[in-house]
N, C-alpha and C positions, 0 to 999 in steps of 0.2 A: 531559250526564249519563252516568254509567258504564253499561257494557253488562253483560248477564247473565253473560258469561264471567269477570268479575272475581271473583265469589264462589267459583266453582268453582276458580279458579286459586290461591286462598289456600292450600288444602291441599297443593298441589303445590310450593309455594315451599320452598326449602331453609332450614333453621333454623341452618345452620352460621354461625359468627361470621366476620366478615371484618375482624377487628382493630378499630381505632378510626377507620375511615373514616367521614367525616361528609358528609352530602348536604343541601344547602339546597334546599327546595322553595319556589318563588315563584309564587303564583297568587292572584288576587283572589277566586277562588271557593273558599269554605270546604269544600265537599263534595269538590272535586278535591284540595285539600291533604290532607284526612283520608284519602282513598283512597290517594294516593301514599305518605303516611306509613305506612299499614298494610302496603302492598306492600314498602316498603323496610325497615321494622323487622323484618318477618318474614323478610327476606333477610339480616338481621344487621347492617344499617347503622344508625348514629346519624343522626337526622333533625332538621333545623332548619327553621323556617317563616318566610316573609315574605309579607305580603298585597299589597305594591305595590313599585314600582321603588326608591323612596328607602330604604324599610326593607331591601330586598335588598342595596343597596350598603353600608348600615351594618353589616348582618349579615356580609357577606363581609369587610369591613375588620376587624371585631372578632374573628370566629371562624375565618377562613381555611378554609372547607370544602374537601373534596376534589373535589366536583363540584356543579354547580348545574343543577337542573331548572327551566327558566324559561318561564313562559307568555308568549306574544307579545302577545296582546290584553289590555292593562291600561290603566286610566285614568291621566291625568297623564303618566306615563313608561312607554312600552311596552317590550317585551322587547328590541327592536332597540337602543334607546338604552341600556338597562342593559348589554347585552352589549358595546356600544362602549366604555362607561366601563371595564368590567372588563378588556378587552383592551388599552386604552390605558395602563393602570397596570402598571408592571413588577412590582409586588407581587402582582398578581392575574391577570396575562395567561396564566399557565400552568394556571389552573383550568379544566377542561373545562366547557363550557356545552352542555346539550342543551335545545333548544326544545320546549315543549309547544304544539302548535298544531292548530286545526281547519281551518286554511287548506290548501287543496290545490293552489292555483295554483303552478306551477313557478317563476314570477317571485318569489313570496313566499319560497319555499324557498331560491332562489339568493341573495336579499337576506340571509337569515339566515346563510348560509355566508360571504357577503362581509363581514359585520360581525364574524366570528370564531367563530361557533358550530361545534362539532364534529359535531353530529348533531341529529336531531329525533325526537320521539315524537308520533304523531298522536292526535287525539281522534276518537271516544271511546277511552279508555285501554284498552290491552290489557296484561294482567299480564306475559305472557311477553316481549312486546316491551320493556316497561320494564326488566324484569330483565336481558334480554340486552344492551340498549344501555348500561345503567349499568355492568354487569359488564365489558363490552368496553372502555369508555372509562376506567374506573378501572384496569384492567390496563395500558392504554396509558400512563396517567399515571404509574403505578408504575414501568413500564419506562423511561419518559422520565426520570424523576427518578433512577433508578438509573444510567442512561447519563450524566446530567449529573454525578452524584457521581463516577462512574468517570472522566469526562473531567477533572474538577477534581483528583482524586487523581493522575491520570496527568500532568496539567500540573505538579503539585507535584513528582512524581517526576522528570519531565523537567527541571524547573528545578533541582532539587537535583543531578541527574546532570550537568547542564550546568555547574553551579558546580564540581563535582568535576573535570570534564574540563578546565575553564579553569584550575583550580588545578593539576591535573597537568601541563597544557601549560606553564604558567608555571614550574613547578618544573623541567620538562624543559629549557625554554629557559634558565633560570638555570644548570642543570647543563651544558648545551652551552657557554654563555658561559664558565663557570669552566674547563672542560676546554680550551676554545679559548685562554684566557689562559695556562694552564699550558703548552699546546703551544707557543705563541709565545715564552714565556720560556725554553724549553729551548735555543733557538739561541744567544742571547747567553751563557747559562750554560755551554754546551758550549765556546764560544770562550774564555771566562774560564778554564775548567778546562784547556784546551789551553795557554794562555799560562802558567798557573801550573805546569803540568807541565814546560814548557820551562825556566822559571826554576828549578824544583826540580832538574832534571838538571844545569844549569850550576853551581848552588850545590854540588851533590854532587861534581861534577868538581873544582871549586876546593878543596873540603874534602879530597878524596882527595889532590890534589896537595900540599896543605899538610902533610898527615899523612905523606906519603911524602918530603917535603922535596925535591920535584922541581919545578923551575920550568918552567911551560909556555912554549912558544915565543911570540914576538911575534905570529906569524900565528894561533896557537891562541887567544891572549887577544883578538885582534881579532875573531875569529869569534864567540867567546863573548859579547863585548860587543855585537856587532851582533845576535846571536840574542836576547840579553837585552833589548836596546832594542826589538826587534820584538815580543817577547812582551809587554813592558810596554805597548807601543802598542796591541796587539790587546786586551789585558785592559782598558785604559782605554776603548777604543772600545766594547767590549762593555758595560762599566759604564754608559757614557753612553747606549747603546741601551736598557738596562734602565730607566734613569732616565726616558728619553723615553716608554717604554711605560707606566711607572707613572703619569707625569704625565698622559698621554693618558687612561688608565683613570679617574683621579681627576676629570679634566675631564668625561668622559662621565657619570660618576656624579653630577655636580652637577645638580640639577633645573633650575636657571635658567641653565645655561651656554650660551654661544654658541660653537658649534663652528667654529673658524677654521682654514681651510686656507691654506697658504703657497705662494708661487711657488717651484718647485724645478726643477732641471734633471734630467730622467730619466736622461740619459746619465751624468751625474756620479754619481747614486745607484747605477747599475749598476756602474760602475768601482769605487766604494767598497765595494760589497757583494762583488764578486769578490775584492778585497783582504782584506776582513773574513773571507771564507770560506776564505782560504788558511791559516788556523790549522789547518784539517783537512789534514794532510799528504798523505793519500790524494788528496783533491780537488786539492791544489796540484800534486802531482808525477805522478799516474797518469792524470788525465783531461785530454784536450786540450780547450782552449777556443777556439772560433772566434768572435771578437767583431767584429761589423760594425755600427757605430753611425752613424746618419745625421749628415751634416756640419752640418745646422742644429741650433740649440740648442733641444731640445724642452722648453719650459717648461710645466709643468702645475700646477694647484692641488691640493695634496695634503698629507697628513701624511707627512713624509719617513720616519719610522720605520715607518709602516704599509706604504708602498711597498717599503721595504727588506725588511720581513717577507714580503711577497708574493714578492719575488725569492728570498729565502732558502728559502721553501717550494718554489717551482718548481725551483730549482737542486738543493735537497736531494733532491726526488723523482727528478729526472733522474739524480743521482749514484747513488741506490739502484737505479734501473732498469738502470744500466750495470754493476752488480756482476757480475764474471765475464766481462765482454765483452772480446774480444781487442784491440780498438782503441777504447776508450771516448771518445766525443766529444760535447761539448755546444756547440750553436751559440746565440749570443745576438745578435739584431739588432733595430734599431729603424728605423722609417721613418715619414715623415709622410704621412697619407692624408686630404686635405681639411682638416677642422678637428680631426682626431684624430691622436694618435701611436699607432702600433702597435708593441708589444713582442712578440717571438716567441722562445720558448725551446724548442729542439728537441734531442732526443737520438737516438742510433743504436742504442738498446736493442731489446728484443724487441717493443715496442709494447704497446698496450692492447687486450684482447679486446673485440669489439663489445658484448657483453652488459655489460661493465664500464664501457664508455665512457659509457653513459647514466646511470650511478649515481655516478661519481667525485666529483661535487660535493655529494652528499648527506651530511649529518652522520653520522659514525661508520661510514661505509662505507669499508672498506679491504681490499686483497688481501694485506696483510701480517699477520703474527701480532699478536695483542693483547699489549701489554707487561705488562698486569696479570695475564695468565695464566702468565707466566714462560716462554712458549714462543717459538720463533723458526721462521721458515720455512727452507727449504733454504739460502737465502742469508744467514741469520742476521739478517734484518731484522724490525723491529717497527714498528707504527704505530697511531695512535689514530683515524684516519679523519676528522680535523678540519682538517688543513692546507689542503686545497683548498676546503673549506667556508668557512674563515676568509678565504682569498684572495678567494673570490667575494663575500663580504660586504664586504670592504674596497674592492674594485674598484667594486662597485655604489654604495657610499657616495660615491665620487668621480664618479659619473655615467657610469661605464664598464661594460664587460662583459668576461667571460673565457670562452673556449671551448677545447675540446680536440679534437685530431685524431689519428688513427692510421691511416696508409695501409696497405694490404695488404702492401707491401714491407717493413714493419717501422718501428720508431722511433715516437716520440710527439712531438707539438708542442702547445704551449699558447700561445695568442695573447691578449694583453691589449690592449684598446682603451680609451684614456683621452682625454677632450677636452683639447685644448690650451688653455692659459690665454690670455685675451684680452690684447692688447698694452696695456701701461700707457700712459696718456695724460698 
């Protein structure tokens, strides 16, 4: 039965509304239900009632109250069992349950907490205790729901942000790939332009001789013929290189392609590339080339055009590093080391600063001026910062590795390690 302090407590209860918060009171005792109803309604809550456990479960399922005041000692289904059902259901597990109990044994209270109850109110009922515990647990429920909503919104924001980041990264990767392709196409195009320039000069000389009606000497005609033949050969080689690169790109762009590598002689590719780069007259006449290739035939599994492009980038960078050097020299050597072939390209230029050595394989990193800015550095050099990045990608695709060195004495060295092809059976 209620105590005397209940009546005195009614006048002290706040009449402020607390929104649409609904509390379910479950008790088989009519007087207790009515007493709790008055306390809660005077505190601004909406109240539902249930007189046994089964009705309580039906009420919770139908009305989803914000909190349940649950008597423990009830016939048929006691409060412990009702609480277990509520906490086992994902739809109702978050509804706080406060037990109403006359039990004072600590074991009974512990059992209540073990089945999932948040708190308890002791009988005889005390108004201030009921109000305080209900208010506290409704605040906790509201805060918990707010945190849950915040987390869900945060997860959604993170998910959307992740999608944007992935999209941006994909776009950046495509941009890098396109710029890398353009960078690699520049080599053959430069050679073709050089060959055409030579042909244009020879044609101009012949036209001038015809206009002046002066017959060139046999020696001059022979030289022009040889130069024209060489220019055509270089232009044709560059065109073939472009065709190979385009075919390779088309093959890589096919979703179901099988990327096939062919057996090729690395020494032969090096010699052909040096001949190919001789279209650059500065490279041909002004830079000394020390070539020391291993006597064994270093056969590798690779795409010949990609290996040639790696060499082109390494030799091109070495040539740029030697601009203004009094005795520019590039050394190219190969040697077999175990099951690998080592290719080493070295120059006697100023070398690479330690802080740059760690970054040179990063995409878009360059110590040269950016060509799109229309500026050049003191040596008149420009770069995209993609050459060494593309070299690294190509070498890794063949199962190899590339690294750079720059000793304190000066100069730079790039070493490429590629697995040797297994002997054909």
